[in-house]
Backbone atoms as SQL, in Angstrom:
CREATE TABLE atoms (id INTEGER PRIMARY KEY, chain TEXT, resi INTEGER, resn TEXT, atom TEXT, x REAL, y REAL, z REAL);
INSERT INTO atoms VALUES
  (1, 'A', 1, 'MET', 'N', 14.804, 3.935, 27.595),
  (2, 'A', 1, 'MET', 'CA', 14.350, 2.976, 26.677),
  (3, 'A', 1, 'MET', 'C', 15.148, 3.286, 25.375),
  (4, 'A', 2, 'THR', 'N', 15.564, 2.075, 24.771),
  (5, 'A', 2, 'THR', 'CA', 16.291, 2.081, 23.499),
  (6, 'A', 2, 'THR', 'C', 15.316, 2.609, 22.341),
  (7, 'A', 3, 'GLN', 'N', 15.892, 3.375, 21.472),
  (8, 'A', 3, 'GLN', 'CA', 15.194, 3.922, 20.240),
  (9, 'A', 3, 'GLN', 'C', 16.053, 3.496, 19.105),
  (10, 'A', 4, 'TYR', 'N', 15.284, 3.039, 18.076),
  (11, 'A', 4, 'TYR', 'CA', 15.821, 2.608, 16.726),
  (12, 'A', 4, 'TYR', 'C', 15.336, 3.466, 15.726),
  (13, 'A', 5, 'LEU', 'N', 16.217, 3.713, 14.766),
  (14, 'A', 5, 'LEU', 'CA', 15.788, 4.522, 13.630),
  (15, 'A', 5, 'LEU', 'C', 16.161, 3.937, 12.285),
  (16, 'A', 6, 'ILE', 'N', 15.122, 3.757, 11.507),
  (17, 'A', 6, 'ILE', 'CA', 15.444, 3.378, 10.153),
  (18, 'A', 6, 'ILE', 'C', 15.097, 4.427, 9.095),
  (19, 'A', 7, 'THR', 'N', 16.243, 4.858, 8.473),
  (20, 'A', 7, 'THR', 'CA', 16.265, 6.083, 7.615),
  (21, 'A', 7, 'THR', 'C', 15.647, 5.764, 6.266),
  (22, 'A', 8, 'CYS', 'N', 14.924, 6.579, 5.703),
  (23, 'A', 8, 'CYS', 'CA', 14.246, 6.449, 4.499),
  (24, 'A', 8, 'CYS', 'C', 14.548, 7.596, 3.422),
  (25, 'A', 9, 'ARG', 'N', 14.471, 7.362, 2.114),
  (26, 'A', 9, 'ARG', 'CA', 14.723, 8.304, 1.289),
  (27, 'A', 9, 'ARG', 'C', 13.680, 9.545, 0.983),
  (28, 'A', 10, 'SER', 'N', 12.523, 9.390, 1.461),
  (29, 'A', 10, 'SER', 'CA', 11.545, 10.356, 1.287),
  (30, 'A', 10, 'SER', 'C', 10.353, 10.117, 2.401),
  (31, 'A', 11, 'LEU', 'N', 9.641, 11.096, 2.475),
  (32, 'A', 11, 'LEU', 'CA', 8.482, 11.097, 3.465),
  (33, 'A', 11, 'LEU', 'C', 7.559, 10.031, 3.063),
  (34, 'A', 12, 'THR', 'N', 7.288, 9.833, 1.867),
  (35, 'A', 12, 'THR', 'CA', 6.491, 8.658, 1.203),
  (36, 'A', 12, 'THR', 'C', 6.897, 7.365, 1.707),
  (37, 'A', 13, 'GLN', 'N', 8.218, 7.151, 1.545),
  (38, 'A', 13, 'GLN', 'CA', 8.774, 5.723, 1.750),
  (39, 'A', 13, 'GLN', 'C', 8.824, 5.540, 3.326),
  (40, 'A', 14, 'ALA', 'N', 8.950, 6.549, 4.160),
  (41, 'A', 14, 'ALA', 'CA', 8.813, 6.537, 5.589),
  (42, 'A', 14, 'ALA', 'C', 7.405, 6.276, 5.949),
  (43, 'A', 15, 'GLN', 'N', 6.313, 6.669, 5.362),
  (44, 'A', 15, 'GLN', 'CA', 5.063, 6.426, 5.713),
  (45, 'A', 15, 'GLN', 'C', 4.649, 5.105, 5.221),
  (46, 'A', 16, 'ARG', 'N', 5.104, 4.529, 4.043),
  (47, 'A', 16, 'ARG', 'CA', 4.852, 3.210, 3.670),
  (48, 'A', 16, 'ARG', 'C', 5.499, 2.258, 4.521),
  (49, 'A', 17, 'THR', 'N', 6.698, 2.438, 5.140),
  (50, 'A', 17, 'THR', 'CA', 7.425, 1.705, 6.047),
  (51, 'A', 17, 'THR', 'C', 6.728, 1.466, 7.356),
  (52, 'A', 18, 'ALA', 'N', 6.405, 2.572, 7.976),
  (53, 'A', 18, 'ALA', 'CA', 5.610, 2.731, 9.086),
  (54, 'A', 18, 'ALA', 'C', 4.227, 1.860, 9.074),
  (55, 'A', 19, 'ARG', 'N', 3.448, 2.112, 7.997),
  (56, 'A', 19, 'ARG', 'CA', 2.322, 1.385, 7.877),
  (57, 'A', 19, 'ARG', 'C', 2.361, -0.147, 7.767),
  (58, 'A', 20, 'LEU', 'N', 3.493, -0.537, 6.984),
  (59, 'A', 20, 'LEU', 'CA', 3.893, -2.049, 6.855),
  (60, 'A', 20, 'LEU', 'C', 4.153, -2.771, 8.276),
  (61, 'A', 21, 'LEU', 'N', 4.964, -1.857, 9.059),
  (62, 'A', 21, 'LEU', 'CA', 5.166, -2.362, 10.323),
  (63, 'A', 21, 'LEU', 'C', 4.047, -2.441, 11.387),
  (64, 'A', 22, 'GLU', 'N', 3.244, -1.414, 11.224),
  (65, 'A', 22, 'GLU', 'CA', 2.149, -1.346, 12.112),
  (66, 'A', 22, 'GLU', 'C', 1.087, -2.407, 11.644),
  (67, 'A', 23, 'LYS', 'N', 0.969, -2.722, 10.320),
  (68, 'A', 23, 'LYS', 'CA', 0.286, -3.886, 9.913),
  (69, 'A', 23, 'LYS', 'C', 0.728, -5.159, 10.421),
  (70, 'A', 24, 'HIS', 'N', 1.948, -5.258, 10.840),
  (71, 'A', 24, 'HIS', 'CA', 2.583, -6.457, 11.396),
  (72, 'A', 24, 'HIS', 'C', 2.658, -6.467, 12.933),
  (73, 'A', 25, 'GLY', 'N', 1.978, -5.495, 13.361),
  (74, 'A', 25, 'GLY', 'CA', 1.916, -5.296, 14.939),
  (75, 'A', 25, 'GLY', 'C', 3.149, -4.683, 15.592),
  (76, 'A', 26, 'ILE', 'N', 3.806, -4.023, 14.797),
  (77, 'A', 26, 'ILE', 'CA', 5.014, -3.334, 15.410),
  (78, 'A', 26, 'ILE', 'C', 4.853, -1.746, 15.327),
  (79, 'A', 27, 'ASN', 'N', 4.814, -1.278, 16.463),
  (80, 'A', 27, 'ASN', 'CA', 4.394, 0.387, 16.722),
  (81, 'A', 27, 'ASN', 'C', 5.613, 0.942, 16.077),
  (82, 'A', 28, 'ALA', 'N', 5.499, 1.982, 15.125),
  (83, 'A', 28, 'ALA', 'CA', 6.422, 2.693, 14.518),
  (84, 'A', 28, 'ALA', 'C', 5.803, 4.027, 14.158),
  (85, 'A', 29, 'ALA', 'N', 6.745, 5.009, 14.161),
  (86, 'A', 29, 'ALA', 'CA', 6.420, 6.491, 13.930),
  (87, 'A', 29, 'ALA', 'C', 7.181, 7.092, 12.958),
  (88, 'A', 30, 'VAL', 'N', 6.801, 7.917, 12.092),
  (89, 'A', 30, 'VAL', 'CA', 7.522, 8.591, 11.124),
  (90, 'A', 30, 'VAL', 'C', 8.106, 9.814, 11.758),
  (91, 'A', 31, 'THR', 'N', 9.329, 10.247, 11.630),
  (92, 'A', 31, 'THR', 'CA', 9.931, 11.364, 12.256),
  (93, 'A', 31, 'THR', 'C', 11.063, 11.861, 11.330),
  (94, 'A', 32, 'LYS', 'N', 11.391, 13.083, 11.474),
  (95, 'A', 32, 'LYS', 'CA', 12.489, 13.719, 10.673),
  (96, 'A', 32, 'LYS', 'C', 13.738, 13.153, 11.561),
  (97, 'A', 33, 'ILE', 'N', 14.877, 12.862, 10.831),
  (98, 'A', 33, 'ILE', 'CA', 15.994, 12.325, 11.250),
  (99, 'A', 33, 'ILE', 'C', 16.820, 13.426, 12.042),
  (100, 'A', 34, 'PRO', 'N', 17.386, 13.262, 13.257),
  (101, 'A', 34, 'PRO', 'CA', 18.145, 14.219, 13.800),
  (102, 'A', 34, 'PRO', 'C', 19.398, 14.833, 12.898),
  (103, 'A', 35, 'GLN', 'N', 19.405, 16.061, 13.053),
  (104, 'A', 35, 'GLN', 'CA', 20.242, 16.796, 12.228),
  (105, 'A', 35, 'GLN', 'C', 21.738, 16.290, 12.182),
  (106, 'A', 36, 'GLU', 'N', 22.179, 15.661, 13.210),
  (107, 'A', 36, 'GLU', 'CA', 23.606, 15.156, 13.313),
  (108, 'A', 36, 'GLU', 'C', 23.821, 13.911, 12.500),
  (109, 'A', 37, 'LEU', 'N', 22.647, 13.412, 12.079),
  (110, 'A', 37, 'LEU', 'CA', 22.649, 12.071, 11.204),
  (111, 'A', 37, 'LEU', 'C', 22.566, 12.511, 9.676),
  (112, 'A', 38, 'SER', 'N', 21.807, 13.544, 9.513),
  (113, 'A', 38, 'SER', 'CA', 21.329, 14.073, 8.090),
  (114, 'A', 38, 'SER', 'C', 22.534, 14.483, 7.262),
  (115, 'A', 39, 'GLN', 'N', 22.664, 13.733, 6.206),
  (116, 'A', 39, 'GLN', 'CA', 23.765, 14.299, 5.394),
  (117, 'A', 39, 'GLN', 'C', 23.150, 15.078, 4.183),
  (118, 'A', 40, 'ARG', 'N', 21.725, 15.071, 3.956),
  (119, 'A', 40, 'ARG', 'CA', 21.311, 15.751, 2.685),
  (120, 'A', 40, 'ARG', 'C', 20.245, 16.817, 3.296),
  (121, 'A', 41, 'GLY', 'N', 20.158, 17.053, 4.585),
  (122, 'A', 41, 'GLY', 'CA', 19.229, 18.046, 5.039),
  (123, 'A', 41, 'GLY', 'C', 17.818, 17.299, 5.475),
  (124, 'A', 42, 'CYS', 'N', 16.783, 17.376, 4.752),
  (125, 'A', 42, 'CYS', 'CA', 15.519, 16.942, 5.127),
  (126, 'A', 42, 'CYS', 'C', 15.286, 15.620, 4.838),
  (127, 'A', 43, 'THR', 'N', 15.723, 14.602, 5.788),
  (128, 'A', 43, 'THR', 'CA', 15.679, 13.206, 5.567),
  (129, 'A', 43, 'THR', 'C', 14.661, 12.716, 6.820),
  (130, 'A', 44, 'TYR', 'N', 13.773, 11.710, 6.303),
  (131, 'A', 44, 'TYR', 'CA', 12.953, 11.095, 7.302),
  (132, 'A', 44, 'TYR', 'C', 13.290, 9.760, 7.725),
  (133, 'A', 45, 'ALA', 'N', 12.763, 9.292, 8.821),
  (134, 'A', 45, 'ALA', 'CA', 13.127, 7.958, 9.306),
  (135, 'A', 45, 'ALA', 'C', 11.730, 7.538, 9.985),
  (136, 'A', 46, 'VAL', 'N', 11.888, 6.177, 10.262),
  (137, 'A', 46, 'VAL', 'CA', 10.881, 5.402, 11.141),
  (138, 'A', 46, 'VAL', 'C', 11.592, 5.221, 12.538),
  (139, 'A', 47, 'SER', 'N', 10.792, 5.547, 13.576),
  (140, 'A', 47, 'SER', 'CA', 11.301, 5.157, 14.707),
  (141, 'A', 47, 'SER', 'C', 10.457, 4.071, 15.512),
  (142, 'A', 48, 'LEU', 'N', 11.449, 3.217, 16.084),
  (143, 'A', 48, 'LEU', 'CA', 10.611, 2.213, 16.812),
  (144, 'A', 48, 'LEU', 'C', 11.521, 2.002, 18.087),
  (145, 'A', 49, 'ARG', 'N', 10.730, 1.272, 19.068),
  (146, 'A', 49, 'ARG', 'CA', 11.433, 1.031, 20.451),
  (147, 'A', 49, 'ARG', 'C', 11.548, -0.400, 20.867),
  (148, 'A', 50, 'ARG', 'N', 10.988, -1.285, 19.990),
  (149, 'A', 50, 'ARG', 'CA', 10.971, -2.796, 20.116),
  (150, 'A', 50, 'ARG', 'C', 10.647, -3.469, 18.831),
  (151, 'A', 51, 'LYS', 'N', 11.061, -4.668, 18.978),
  (152, 'A', 51, 'LYS', 'CA', 11.092, -5.660, 17.680),
  (153, 'A', 51, 'LYS', 'C', 11.846, -5.258, 16.442),
  (154, 'A', 52, 'PHE', 'N', 13.098, -4.740, 16.793),
  (155, 'A', 52, 'PHE', 'CA', 13.877, -4.010, 15.749),
  (156, 'A', 52, 'PHE', 'C', 14.319, -5.059, 14.654),
  (157, 'A', 53, 'GLU', 'N', 14.727, -6.161, 15.145),
  (158, 'A', 53, 'GLU', 'CA', 14.974, -7.227, 14.238),
  (159, 'A', 53, 'GLU', 'C', 14.058, -7.844, 13.355),
  (160, 'A', 54, 'GLU', 'N', 12.917, -7.827, 14.001),
  (161, 'A', 54, 'GLU', 'CA', 11.807, -8.335, 13.226),
  (162, 'A', 54, 'GLU', 'C', 11.308, -7.384, 12.213),
  (163, 'A', 55, 'ALA', 'N', 11.363, -6.094, 12.586),
  (164, 'A', 55, 'ALA', 'CA', 11.047, -4.932, 11.684),
  (165, 'A', 55, 'ALA', 'C', 11.996, -5.038, 10.418),
  (166, 'A', 56, 'VAL', 'N', 13.275, -5.246, 10.586),
  (167, 'A', 56, 'VAL', 'CA', 14.276, -5.370, 9.664),
  (168, 'A', 56, 'VAL', 'C', 13.939, -6.420, 8.718),
  (169, 'A', 57, 'THR', 'N', 13.664, -7.548, 9.275),
  (170, 'A', 57, 'THR', 'CA', 13.241, -8.768, 8.386),
  (171, 'A', 57, 'THR', 'C', 12.181, -8.488, 7.589),
  (172, 'A', 58, 'ILE', 'N', 10.993, -8.066, 8.165),
  (173, 'A', 58, 'ILE', 'CA', 9.840, -7.588, 7.250),
  (174, 'A', 58, 'ILE', 'C', 10.250, -6.636, 6.202),
  (175, 'A', 59, 'LEU', 'N', 10.955, -5.544, 6.557),
  (176, 'A', 59, 'LEU', 'CA', 11.106, -4.604, 5.458),
  (177, 'A', 59, 'LEU', 'C', 12.066, -5.113, 4.415),
  (178, 'A', 60, 'ARG', 'N', 13.038, -6.075, 4.746),
  (179, 'A', 60, 'ARG', 'CA', 13.792, -6.804, 3.720),
  (180, 'A', 60, 'ARG', 'C', 13.031, -7.425, 2.718),
  (181, 'A', 61, 'LYS', 'N', 12.057, -8.198, 3.278),
  (182, 'A', 61, 'LYS', 'CA', 11.287, -9.137, 2.428),
  (183, 'A', 61, 'LYS', 'C', 10.357, -8.288, 1.552),
  (184, 'A', 62, 'ASN', 'N', 10.037, -7.005, 1.910),
  (185, 'A', 62, 'ASN', 'CA', 9.166, -6.096, 1.072),
  (186, 'A', 62, 'ASN', 'C', 9.938, -5.044, 0.347),
  (187, 'A', 63, 'ASP', 'N', 11.326, -5.113, 0.371),
  (188, 'A', 63, 'ASP', 'CA', 12.305, -4.353, -0.423),
  (189, 'A', 63, 'ASP', 'C', 12.044, -2.941, 0.011),
  (190, 'A', 64, 'LEU', 'N', 11.730, -2.688, 1.324),
  (191, 'A', 64, 'LEU', 'CA', 11.646, -1.297, 1.754),
  (192, 'A', 64, 'LEU', 'C', 12.805, -0.907, 2.629),
  (193, 'A', 65, 'LEU', 'N', 13.757, -1.756, 2.876),
  (194, 'A', 65, 'LEU', 'CA', 14.996, -1.331, 3.785),
  (195, 'A', 65, 'LEU', 'C', 16.081, -0.863, 2.641),
  (196, 'A', 66, 'ASN', 'N', 16.177, 0.438, 2.687),
  (197, 'A', 66, 'ASN', 'CA', 17.068, 1.154, 1.579),
  (198, 'A', 66, 'ASN', 'C', 18.074, 2.119, 2.492),
  (199, 'A', 67, 'GLY', 'N', 17.852, 2.363, 3.722),
  (200, 'A', 67, 'GLY', 'CA', 18.506, 3.450, 4.366),
  (201, 'A', 67, 'GLY', 'C', 19.466, 2.790, 5.374),
  (202, 'A', 68, 'LYS', 'N', 20.089, 3.623, 6.227),
  (203, 'A', 68, 'LYS', 'CA', 20.803, 3.251, 7.274),
  (204, 'A', 68, 'LYS', 'C', 19.990, 2.885, 8.459),
  (205, 'A', 69, 'LEU', 'N', 20.607, 2.187, 9.400),
  (206, 'A', 69, 'LEU', 'CA', 20.000, 1.813, 10.644),
  (207, 'A', 69, 'LEU', 'C', 20.857, 2.313, 11.876),
  (208, 'A', 70, 'TYR', 'N', 20.069, 2.966, 12.773),
  (209, 'A', 70, 'TYR', 'CA', 20.788, 3.624, 14.101),
  (210, 'A', 70, 'TYR', 'C', 20.063, 3.064, 15.340),
  (211, 'A', 71, 'VAL', 'N', 20.818, 2.954, 16.335),
  (212, 'A', 71, 'VAL', 'CA', 20.312, 2.789, 17.707),
  (213, 'A', 71, 'VAL', 'C', 20.839, 4.130, 18.620),
  (214, 'A', 72, 'ARG', 'N', 19.874, 4.434, 19.430),
  (215, 'A', 72, 'ARG', 'CA', 20.202, 5.616, 20.411),
  (216, 'A', 72, 'ARG', 'C', 20.498, 5.125, 21.688),
  (217, 'A', 73, 'SER', 'N', 21.607, 5.499, 22.176),
  (218, 'A', 73, 'SER', 'CA', 22.215, 5.153, 23.449),
  (219, 'A', 73, 'SER', 'C', 22.528, 6.494, 24.278),
  (220, 'A', 74, 'GLY', 'N', 21.602, 6.909, 25.175),
  (221, 'A', 74, 'GLY', 'CA', 21.611, 8.207, 25.846),
  (222, 'A', 74, 'GLY', 'C', 21.316, 9.269, 24.820),
  (223, 'A', 75, 'GLU', 'N', 22.210, 10.091, 24.621),
  (224, 'A', 75, 'GLU', 'CA', 21.952, 11.280, 23.559),
  (225, 'A', 75, 'GLU', 'C', 22.692, 11.069, 22.279),
  (226, 'A', 76, 'SER', 'N', 23.312, 9.910, 21.933),
  (227, 'A', 76, 'SER', 'CA', 24.081, 9.800, 20.800),
  (228, 'A', 76, 'SER', 'C', 23.591, 8.541, 19.963),
  (229, 'A', 77, 'TYR', 'N', 23.632, 8.571, 18.716),
  (230, 'A', 77, 'TYR', 'CA', 23.170, 7.573, 17.907),
  (231, 'A', 77, 'TYR', 'C', 24.513, 6.823, 17.249),
  (232, 'A', 78, 'THR', 'N', 24.191, 5.602, 16.966),
  (233, 'A', 78, 'THR', 'CA', 25.387, 4.592, 16.389),
  (234, 'A', 78, 'THR', 'C', 24.767, 3.773, 15.272),
  (235, 'A', 79, 'GLU', 'N', 25.265, 3.831, 14.273),
  (236, 'A', 79, 'GLU', 'CA', 24.937, 3.034, 13.139),
  (237, 'A', 79, 'GLU', 'C', 25.060, 1.600, 13.430),
  (238, 'A', 80, 'VAL', 'N', 24.109, 0.673, 13.017),
  (239, 'A', 80, 'VAL', 'CA', 24.054, -0.631, 13.358),
  (240, 'A', 80, 'VAL', 'C', 23.943, -1.408, 12.115),
  (241, 'A', 81, 'THR', 'N', 24.347, -2.649, 11.993),
  (242, 'A', 81, 'THR', 'CA', 23.913, -3.625, 10.794),
  (243, 'A', 81, 'THR', 'C', 23.258, -4.838, 11.381),
  (244, 'A', 82, 'VAL', 'N', 22.369, -5.288, 10.638),
  (245, 'A', 82, 'VAL', 'CA', 21.715, -6.530, 11.092),
  (246, 'A', 82, 'VAL', 'C', 21.632, -7.533, 9.972);
């Protein structure tokens, strides 16, 4: 199953992002970003498996989309733009 990651600047931002998505019916979980994607060490992300484009639209409207977006294929992540 496809996994999407939305990186966040802090744990607080990741929690706000996940809560907003959950409020709109999109299952989201706060997670630490995989080490191979982390440029600053301790970075958090929101992980989703469905409704990625809808989530991006919601986050843009609420000014919460400030990080990079990734999709996981097998064991590797690829940065995506929407």
